[in-house]
Every structure is written in structure tokens, then in C-alpha cells.
C-alpha positions, 0 to 999 in steps of 0.5 A: 714246500715253503713254511711260514715260521713264527719267530721271536726276534731280539732286536738289540739290548732290550728289556724282555718286553722288547722281544718281537714276534715275527714271521719268516718264510722258510724254504724246503731243506737243502742237501743234508738238512732237515726241517723241524717243527719245534715242540719245545725250546728253552730259556737259558742263562745264555739268552738272558746274557744275550738280551743284555749284549753280554754273551761272549760270542753272540752274533750281531743284532738282530737275531732269533735267540734259542740255544736248544730245542726239541721237535719233530722232523717234518721234511728232509733234503737230498742225502738225508736218511728217510727214516728221520722223517717223523722222528722226534729229535733234539739239537743244540743251536746257540741261536734260532731255537725260538721259532715254530720251525727251523732248518738244521743239518741232519748230522746235528740232530740227536734222536729223542727216546719214544715216550719222553715228553718234548718239554721234559726232553728239552730241559736235558739238551744244553743242560744235560750236555753241559752237566754230563761233560763237566762231571764226567769229561772234565772233573771225572768225578767218581763214586764216593767223592763229594762235589759242590754245585752252585745254583743247584736249583737251576737248569744245569745245577739240578741236572748236575745234582741228579747225574752226580747222585746217580753216579754215587757222588755226594753233592752239596748244593747252594741255593736260596732258602726258598729252594732248599727243599727242592734241592734236597729232594734231588738228593743234595745237601742244600746250603744257603748261598746268602750265608757264609758259603765257605763256612757251611761247606767246611762244616760239611766237608772239612777236608774240602770237596773233590770238585766245584761247579761254578757258574757265578764267577766274579770274586766268589770264584776265589772261594770256590777254588779255596774249597777244593781238596788236594787234587780237586777240580774247579769247573767254571762255566759262566760269569753270572755275577757280572751279567748286569755290569756295564762295559765289554762283555768279554772282559769278565770272561777273559779275566776269569780265564786268566785267573784259572790259567794262573792257578793251574801254573801254581804248585797247589795240586788243584786244577781249574778249567773253564767249560765251553760247550762249543770247544772242539767244534772245529773238528765237526765229526768228533764234536758231533759224536761227543754231543750224540754220545753224551746227550744220548746217555742223558736221554737214556737216564731220563727215559728210564726214570733215573733223571727227573725233568725240572720244567719250571713252566711251559709258556707259549712261544709268542709269550717269550717276553713273559717267559724271559721275565719268569726265567730271570725272576729267581723264583723258579726251580728248573727251566722255563720252556717255550712251547708251540700254541698248537702242539704236534700229535705224536 
């Protein structure tokens, strides 16, 4: 049976008010696919870049944004395990999540533990995978080490802080003064990013930190690298400082990656990496297995109460413009989440 889906369309480089509420008929799922009634979809930094045409590999306009989602499977195609029907699942989508319904490959769906609120679970999808993989797969941070997390009040940052603290890792987190208390409540030592970050970090960690997680990019990346202790690791995962710059969206990323490669060639006993959540996707089986394992681990911690969801606001899907404005305001801690007007009983 076909479903009439409500979707949010990004028609081109527009202000948040230029987002359009549209409707589209979705056919029944084909072989290996499942239809999901979306219960929560996040407003991430990726969508903020996309509306400016600044995301590195975004599709041509127009398209439906939505990097990740949580929802309930309402229909399945041939070849899909019937046990999936009625299950709450999560998915990493890159685009398409800002919709009331979506059809996805069943192999890309990760079960959400019973009792975990869909909006809460949603905050851990792209943020949780990103934080977990950067902390454990790339930096390989260990108990007793010290790390620096830029933007510790944000979606990825707040998740990173909690995962690190759960692993017995000391965290220094940058944020504005208004968010210092919230960052401290997560277990980090908060410092003001508007001040002299290098001096503040040196005062807390004179010998340097074991890892830095930097989503800002730009000239500040040099400071991030300089704060590493010997054998430390810089993990760069964005270029937020250039999101409003005119010109080709790929140039800041390419320049950043070139700098990281150069640093790795120097005999400085430090490492630098650029994190791309989609790396390795060509080997679809291995990619899906890693996603399921890492997101599953994050969900287990959330379900056990070891991670606190940072839901900044729950806003109806059709008010995506207001959600985008709020997410971009710099006034919130955590993630703005789009939810359906008529949530499913569960």
C-alpha cells in the first residue's frame, strides 16, 4: 500500500525560512527494503552546511535533508525478516530523514533498545557513531589519558565527553561561558573558547593532551595540533569556521586534509586524522557491521543510563525552519530534534 509522506524540501541555498513542506507518495518497499514511520530526525551541522551549499559532497538541489533518524518499521519488502515489523530502528541516511515516512534498505537499520525514547535515541545516531569511532577507533583513547573536545556543548561534543568520562578519560571541553555549567555537569573541565584556549589548556595539562577533537578547522587547527602531547592524536571532523565563507565548499576541506597529511609526514611524534563517517562504505558489508556494532554499543550505554541524551528541543517536522534557526542560534546545548505531529503509539 502506498503512503503519503510529508517531507521537508531544501530547494537551494536558502535561509531557514526557505525550507518547503511538501508531500510525496511512497510505494510499498521493494526486495530487501523496509518502510519506516519516522519518529525523530535530527538537525545536525551537516544540514546547516547543506542549506549554504557548503557540505563537501551534498547532492544537487532540490533534495530532502535529514542525516539520521529513528522510527518504527511499518512495512517490509520480500526477503526481509518479518520480525522487523513493528520494531523501533535507527538509520544513518545523509539525506532524506526529514520526512514522515521513508523507505530504506533493511540491512542499514539498527535496532533501538526497548524503553529508549525515540528523540533521545536520535541524538545518539550520527553523534554517537561519530563520537564512538573517533574516540575508540581513531584516537584509541585509554583510561587515565586527557583529551580536549572543542564544542563540548554540541551534539557530537557532549556525546564525546560522556563516552570519554565513562571510559575513565579526563576531558577538557571548550564552550561559551553560558554553556560552561552544562559542560561541567557532563564531567568535563570547561574552558571559554572566546578566551586564549591554548593558555587555558596548558594551565590544565602542561604536558599537552593525548587527543584533540576539532570540528572547527580554519587557522585554529594549528593551535589544536600544538596542544598534543608526544604521540598524541588530532582528530579533525569539520570546518565550522568556514561555513559562511564564499566560494567552493570543497576548498576548505581539501586545504585542511592537505595540512593534516603534511603534519603526518613530519617527524613530530604526533598523528593527525580527518574523520569521515562514510569512509569505507565501498565495502558495504564491513561498513554496516561497524555501524551496527558501534551504534549498538552507544545505545546499550544510553539504555543503561550511562549516557544522557542532550535533546535541546523537540519541534514538529513541519516547523523545520524554526528548528534550523534554533540549531544555528548557538543558544542550545545538545541537538534539536524534529518529531511528527502525531507520534506513533509504542
